N, C-alpha and C positions, 0 to 999 in steps of 0.2 A: 804552305804561306796558307794555304785552303784550314788546315789544323788550327793553327793558331786563332784565324779571326774567331769557330767553331769555339774553343777554348775559352778566349777574350769576351765571347758572351755569354757563355756561361758563368762563368765568374762572376757576374751583374746580378744573377738571380739565382738566391738560394735553392737550394734541392731540398728543403727540411719545410716541413708545413708543422708547427705548432695548433697544439688542440687543447685547449682548457677548460673543462666545466664546473660551474658552483650552486649547490644548489644554496639561495641568501635567504632564502625563508624571509621574505621581506625586506625591501629597501625603501618604505615609510620614512622612516628617519634619517634626516641629513648628516648624523654621524654614519652609518653603516654607506651610504650613498660617497661618503668622503672615504673611507677606508676604502671600497669598491674601486674611485676611479686610482687613486695608488698602487691597488692591489694587481691590478689589468697594466698598469706603464711600466711594474716593476717585473711582471711577470717575461713580458718581452713577444707572446705568444703572435702566428694571423691570426688566432680566432678563439673569439671568447664566448660559452656561452651560460648564461643564467640560467638557472633554474626560480619558478617560484617567489620574481620578484613581487608579486602582490601589486603591482599597479593596475590602475585601468586605464584605459586608449586614451584619457587627457592626459596623463601625467608621464605618457616613458618622454619629453621632449629634457625631463629631469634626470635622465638617464646617460645623458647627452659626455661623451669625454672625449678628452683634446688628442688627435692619434686615431681616432679613430672612425674611420670615413664615410662607415654606413652602419645602420642598425638596424634588425629586422622582430621585432617582435609578432606573439601572439599573447592576448589579452581576451577576459572576457570582460561581462560591464560588473563586475565588479572585482572589489582589493583582495584575491585570491587568488590563487596556482598562476599560471603565466610561464612565457620564456623571451628570452632576449638573446639576442644572437649579436655582439658584434666580430666587424673585420674589418681587421686593420690597414692603414695607408701604406704598408709596409706591401702587401699583396697585389699581384696584377691578376685579377678574376670579375667579368663579366657576369652580373646576376642575370640567369636565362628562365628558371622559373619559381616562385615563391608559393607554398602551399601551406596552409594554416586553418586550423579550427577554429571556430568562434568559440568555443570553453576556453581557448589558452594552454590547451594542452599537447599540443605538438606545434613546431615547423620546419618545414626541410625547403632548403634551397640548390636546385641547379644552378651550378656556374659554371665558365667554362674559361679558359686560356684563351688569350687573346692570339 
């Protein structure tokens, strides 16, 4: 019985973590943002990383996508460069630390399992 409990617990949590990264080369056009949102939903990954969304900090709300509970951004004050990381609702990680640079070149996130 003890092994049964363990195996049932494991069956509920996926042992796989899927990470996709894309250089989107700007998402200021609504058509590109819509295509990206559809692509994110179809890929069904755990984490989706975007390079060069070309957004300023005040524009990042335009990247909200249903099914992705958290987004992390590193953007400068101009519309170039930048990185964004989406975290799916399906994974249960807790954010510990976030480090990013002011120019929007990188973002590092330390996560842990509950």
